[in-house]
C-alpha positions as CSV (number, residue, x, y, z in Angstrom):
1,X,-150.9,-119.2,125.1
2,X,-154.6,-120.0,125.7
3,X,-156.3,-119.7,128.9
4,X,-157.7,-123.1,130.1
5,X,-161.9,-122.7,130.3
6,X,-162.9,-124.2,133.7
7,X,-166.3,-124.7,132.3
8,X,-165.4,-126.7,129.3
9,X,-162.5,-128.5,131.3
10,X,-165.3,-129.2,134.0
11,X,-167.7,-130.9,131.1
12,X,-164.7,-132.7,130.1
13,X,-164.3,-134.3,133.2
14,X,-168.0,-135.0,133.9
15,X,-168.3,-136.5,130.3
16,X,-165.3,-138.7,130.9
17,X,-166.3,-139.6,134.1
18,X,-170.0,-140.4,133.5
19,X,-169.0,-142.1,130.2
20,X,-166.3,-144.5,131.7
21,X,-169.3,-145.6,134.4
22,X,-171.7,-146.0,131.5
23,X,-169.3,-148.4,129.4
24,X,-168.6,-150.2,132.2
25,X,-171.8,-150.8,133.2
26,X,-173.1,-151.7,129.5
27,X,-169.8,-154.0,129.2
28,X,-171.1,-156.1,132.0
29,X,-174.3,-156.7,129.8
30,X,-172.8,-157.2,126.5
31,X,-169.5,-158.8,127.2
32,X,-169.7,-160.2,130.7
33,X,-166.9,-158.1,131.9
34,X,-166.5,-156.5,135.6
35,X,-168.7,-159.6,136.9
36,X,-171.5,-159.2,134.3
37,X,-173.8,-161.9,132.9
38,X,-172.9,-161.0,129.3
39,X,-175.7,-161.5,126.8
40,X,-176.6,-164.5,127.9
41,X,-177.2,-163.6,131.9
42,X,-178.6,-160.4,130.8
43,X,-181.1,-162.0,128.3
44,X,-182.1,-164.3,131.3
45,X,-182.5,-161.0,133.5
46,X,-184.3,-159.3,131.1
47,X,-186.8,-161.9,130.7
48,X,-187.1,-162.5,134.6
49,X,-188.0,-158.7,134.9
50,X,-190.5,-158.9,132.3
51,X,-188.9,-157.3,129.2
52,X,-189.9,-158.6,125.7
53,X,-188.1,-159.9,123.6
54,X,-185.4,-160.4,126.3
55,X,-182.5,-160.6,124.1
56,X,-183.3,-157.6,122.1
57,X,-183.9,-156.0,125.3
58,X,-180.4,-157.0,126.7
59,X,-178.6,-155.8,123.5
60,X,-180.1,-152.4,123.5
61,X,-179.8,-151.5,126.9
62,X,-176.0,-152.7,126.6
63,X,-175.6,-150.5,123.5
64,X,-177.4,-147.9,125.2
65,X,-175.1,-148.1,128.1
66,X,-171.8,-148.9,126.5
67,X,-172.2,-147.1,123.4
68,X,-174.0,-143.8,124.8
69,X,-171.2,-144.1,127.6
70,X,-168.1,-144.3,124.8
71,X,-169.6,-141.3,122.8
72,X,-170.0,-139.2,126.0
73,X,-166.9,-139.9,127.0
74,X,-165.2,-138.8,123.5
75,X,-167.6,-136.0,123.3
76,X,-169.0,-137.2,120.2
77,X,-172.5,-137.2,118.9
78,X,-173.5,-135.8,122.2
79,X,-177.3,-135.3,122.1
80,X,-177.5,-139.0,120.5
81,X,-175.1,-140.2,123.1
82,X,-176.9,-138.5,126.2
83,X,-180.5,-139.6,124.9
84,X,-179.2,-143.1,124.3
85,X,-177.7,-143.4,128.1
86,X,-180.6,-141.6,129.6
87,X,-183.2,-143.9,127.8
88,X,-181.2,-147.2,129.1
89,X,-181.0,-145.7,132.8
90,X,-184.9,-145.1,132.3
91,X,-185.6,-148.5,131.8
92,X,-183.5,-149.5,134.8
93,X,-185.6,-146.9,136.6
94,X,-188.5,-148.5,136.1
95,X,-187.3,-151.9,137.3
96,X,-185.7,-150.5,140.6
97,X,-188.7,-148.2,141.1
98,X,-190.9,-150.5,143.3
99,X,-188.3,-150.7,145.8
100,X,-188.3,-147.2,146.6
101,X,-185.4,-144.3,145.8
102,X,-182.1,-145.4,147.5
103,X,-179.8,-147.6,146.3
104,X,-179.1,-149.5,149.3
105,X,-182.4,-151.0,149.5
106,X,-182.5,-151.9,145.6
107,X,-184.0,-148.7,144.6
108,X,-183.4,-146.4,141.7
109,X,-181.2,-143.7,142.9
110,X,-178.1,-144.8,141.0
111,X,-179.6,-145.2,137.8
112,X,-181.8,-142.2,137.8
113,X,-178.3,-140.1,138.4
114,X,-176.7,-141.7,135.3
115,X,-179.5,-140.9,133.7
116,X,-180.2,-137.3,134.6
117,X,-176.2,-136.7,134.3
118,X,-176.1,-138.3,130.5
119,X,-179.3,-136.3,129.6
120,X,-178.1,-133.0,131.1
121,X,-174.8,-133.6,129.0
122,X,-176.5,-134.4,125.9
123,X,-178.5,-131.2,126.5
124,X,-175.9,-128.9,127.3
125,X,-173.0,-130.1,124.6
126,X,-169.7,-131.5,124.8
127,X,-167.9,-128.4,125.5
128,X,-164.5,-127.3,123.7
129,X,-162.4,-130.6,124.9
130,X,-164.6,-132.9,122.6
131,X,-164.7,-134.7,119.3
132,X,-167.5,-132.6,118.2
133,X,-165.6,-129.5,118.9
134,X,-162.8,-130.8,116.8
135,X,-165.2,-131.9,114.0
136,X,-167.2,-128.5,114.4
137,X,-170.4,-130.1,115.5
138,X,-171.3,-131.8,112.5
139,X,-172.8,-134.5,114.9
140,X,-174.0,-131.9,117.5
141,X,-176.8,-129.8,116.0
142,X,-179.7,-128.3,117.6
143,X,-182.2,-130.3,115.6
144,X,-180.2,-133.4,116.9
145,X,-181.0,-132.8,120.7
146,X,-184.6,-132.6,119.7
147,X,-184.8,-135.4,117.4
148,X,-182.6,-137.5,119.8
149,X,-184.5,-136.8,123.0
150,X,-187.7,-137.4,121.3
151,X,-186.7,-140.8,120.0
152,X,-185.4,-142.1,123.2
153,X,-188.6,-140.8,125.0
154,X,-190.6,-142.7,122.4
155,X,-188.6,-146.0,122.5
156,X,-188.6,-145.8,126.4
157,X,-192.3,-145.3,126.7
158,X,-192.7,-148.2,124.2
159,X,-190.3,-150.7,126.3
160,X,-191.6,-149.8,129.7
161,X,-195.3,-149.8,128.7
162,X,-194.8,-153.3,127.0
163,X,-193.1,-154.4,130.1
164,X,-195.8,-153.1,132.5
165,X,-198.8,-154.8,130.3
166,X,-197.0,-158.2,130.3
167,X,-196.5,-158.2,133.9
168,X,-200.1,-156.7,134.6
169,X,-201.2,-159.8,132.2
170,X,-199.5,-162.3,134.6
171,X,-200.0,-160.5,137.7
172,X,-202.7,-158.0,138.0
173,X,-201.2,-156.3,141.0
174,X,-197.6,-155.9,139.2
175,X,-196.8,-152.4,138.6
């Protein structure tokens, strides 16, 4: 009888819990579940927050959260899943940053925590209790970690930078 590995079990619990929260968060944006606005409501919110094009931004945020979260929960393509979810949360941090850190005043505490957790899982790997392990890590190669996180960083810089430029053009005091 094989001994249960506590570290792999801990990664499994962390992956599934974080992934489930991200799926629910993304489902609000994509499907309007759990009191969310769906694509139409999220598109309007993205436009109000200065993201352009707003519909593409809404779909990307929803897919980064729901898709990245689902893959994290399954432990499949873990580097790409962690990078996608962390990237989506970095965009949310940019929106909430002017309110400060703490969530009770509208700050970035919650999206930062989800982003750091997703990134940590993507960097650490899924553990033994995962689809990546079952498929002999075909979607969890060392080069994928670098590629996924570099791609996510470039995308976040472009999207957040474009938002900041647009906001500055409308309001020079906007950050």
